[in-house]
FITITI-304609 format. One line per 8 residues: number of its first residue (from 1); their letters; for each residue x, y, z of N, C-alpha, C, CB. Coordinates in steps of 0.02 Angstrom, whole numbers, plus 50000, padded with zeros to 5 digits. Glycine has a CB too. Example, Ala and Ser with C-alpha at 12.3 -4.5 7.8 and 13.67 -1.06 7.14 Angstrom:
1 = as = 50660:49716:50390:50615:49775:50390:50660:49835:50390:50565:49776:50452 | 50642:49888:50354:50684:49947:50357:50645:50002:50394:50704:49970:50286
end
This chain:
1 = mktfifpv = 56607:56904:58729:56543:56890:58757:56549:56896:58833:56518:56820:58735 | 56499:56927:58865:56499:56937:58938:56457:56883:58971:56472:57008:58958 | 56471:56871:59035:56430:56826:59075:56387:56868:59123:56476:56774:59114 | 56323:56859:59120:56279:56896:59164:56253:56849:59219:56220:56927:59124 | 56253:56874:59279:56236:56833:59337:56166:56850:59360:56286:56845:59396 | 56122:56800:59367:56055:56809:59391:56046:56770:59456:56003:56786:59338 | 56016:56799:59507:56004:56761:59569:55951:56707:59556:55980:56809:59626 | 55958:56651:59589:55911:56595:59586:55894:56572:59656:55940:56536:59544
9 = vkltrtng = 55830:56560:59668:55808:56533:59731:55792:56459:59722:55747:56571:59759 | 55819:56417:59765:55804:56345:59762:55752:56331:59817:55870:56301:59773 | 55696:56304:59797:55643:56287:59844:55642:56211:59851:55573:56313:59819 | 55643:56187:59912:55644:56116:59926:55585:56097:59968:55709:56095:59960 | 55551:56044:59948:55496:56016:59989:55527:55958:60028:55434:55992:59945 | 55529:55965:60094:55559:55914:60137:55507:55884:60182:55617:55943:60178 | 55502:55819:60183:55457:55784:60228:55493:55764:60291:55427:55722:60193 | 55456:55758:60344:55485:55739:60407:55431:55730:60460:55536:55789:60428
17 = yvairads = 55451:55737:60522:55403:55726:60577:55424:55767:60638:55398:55651:60595 | 55377:55773:60686:55390:55799:60752:55366:55747:60802:55355:55868:60764 | 55401:55741:60856:55382:55693:60909:55346:55732:60964:55445:55654:60937 | 55284:55709:60980:55244:55741:61032:55231:55691:61088:55176:55769:61004 | 55251:55709:61147:55241:55665:61204:55173:55682:61236:55300:55671:61256 | 55130:55631:61244:55064:55640:61274:55040:55573:61301:55014:55670:61223 | 54988:55576:61343:54961:55515:61373:54919:55475:61325:54921:55532:61432 | 54891:55508:61273:54849:55473:61225:54855:55505:61156:54776:55472:61248
25 = ldeaqaie = 54834:55469:61104:54835:55495:61037:54790:55556:61033:54813:55441:60986 | 54731:55553:61062:54685:55611:61061:54718:55673:61090:54620:55595:61099 | 54753:55664:61146:54787:55720:61179:54843:55747:61132:54816:55698:61250 | 54879:55703:61102:54934:55724:61056:54906:55761:60996:54976:55663:61033 | 54851:55737:60969:54821:55770:60911:54793:55839:60928:54766:55727:60882 | 54774:55850:60990:54746:55914:61011:54798:55968:61022:54706:55906:61073 | 54860:55947:61026:54914:55996:61040:54928:56037:60977:54981:55960:61063 | 54926:56103:60985:54941:56149:60929:55013:56174:60938:54890:56211:60929
33 = lsqsqlak = 55052:56169:60885:55121:56192:60888:55129:56253:60843:55170:56135:60866 | 55166:56303:60866:55180:56363:60828:55231:56346:60773:55206:56419:60874 | 55240:56392:60725:55288:56383:60673:55358:56377:60702:55285:56440:60625 | 55375:56417:60753:55442:56412:60783:55451:56346:60820:55453:56471:60832 | 55399:56320:60852:55404:56256:60885:55412:56200:60834:55342:56243:60927 | 55375:56203:60778:55381:56154:60726:55452:56155:60696:55329:56165:60671 | 55477:56216:60683:55544:56222:60655:55597:56194:60702:55560:56295:60638 | 55589:56204:60766:55637:56180:60815:55634:56103:60822:55624:56213:60884
41 = efqstyse = 55575:56074:60820:55567:56002:60832:55570:55959:60769:55502:55990:60867 | 55567:55991:60711:55563:55954:60647:55622:55908:60636:55558:56003:60589 | 55607:55846:60617:55659:55797:60599:55648:55778:60525:55656:55732:60646 | 55696:55791:60484:55691:55777:60412:55699:55704:60398:55742:55817:60374 | 55657:55677:60353:55664:55609:60331:55688:55606:60259:55599:55571:60339 | 55662:55649:60216:55687:55653:60145:55659:55714:60111:55668:55588:60104 | 55692:55734:60057:55668:55789:60016:55643:55758:59951:55725:55843:60002 | 55584:55779:59930:55553:55748:59873:55547:55791:59810:55487:55725:59893
49 = rfeyekkk = 55555:55856:59819:55544:55899:59761:55589:55959:59766:55469:55921:59755 | 55619:55977:59711:55660:56037:59707:55635:56081:59651:55735:56019:59697 | 55630:56144:59663:55612:56192:59611:55661:56249:59613:55539:56218:59621 | 55675:56276:59553:55722:56330:59546:55686:56389:59515:55782:56308:59504 | 55695:56447:59544:55661:56507:59520:55712:56561:59505:55610:56533:59573 | 55718:56579:59440:55764:56631:59420:55734:56698:59438:55780:56627:59344 | 55772:56740:59471:55750:56807:59493:55774:56860:59444:55777:56822:59563 | 55749:56920:59454:55766:56978:59413:55841:56993:59421:55723:57039:59433
57 = fnpihqqf = 55871:57017:59367:55941:57036:59368:55954:57086:59424:55963:57065:59300 | 56010:57075:59459:56029:57119:59514:56102:57139:59505:56018:57085:59584 | 56117:57203:59496:56186:57224:59483:56236:57204:59539:56187:57299:59476 | 56211:57196:59599:56255:57174:59654:56283:57105:59640:56217:57174:59720 | 56242:57058:59617:56266:56992:59601:56317:56996:59545:56207:56946:59580 | 56305:57037:59495:56352:57045:59440:56418:57070:59466:56324:57092:59388 | 56416:57119:59511:56477:57149:59539:56519:57095:59576:56459:57208:59587 | 56487:57052:59614:56523:57004:59655:56543:56940:59616:56481:56985:59714
65 = fgdtt = 56502:56917:59568:56513:56852:59539:56522:56850:59463:56457:56810:59556 | 56514:56906:59429:56516:56903:59357:56567:56951:59326:56449:56917:59330 | 56562:56959:59261:56605:57003:59222:56583:57074:59238:56602:56987:59145 | 56633:57118:59250:56617:57187:59261:56646:57232:59207:56642:57207:59328 | 56676:57201:59158:56705:57242:59104:56656:57251:59048:56769:57210:59077
end
């Protein structure tokens, strides 16, 4: 019996926060941050959900990690 290798993507939902310095809450709420700014400033607090997605068979994965005979 052969072992066939399938790629899997793990998706994680992570909660956290960003710290915004401003003179007032209204001013802080009005600030728009880009995706790159959010990614740079993001502080993780916890991960609450994990999902796994099996992808289509890829011969490259088989070559590197599985049976080739």
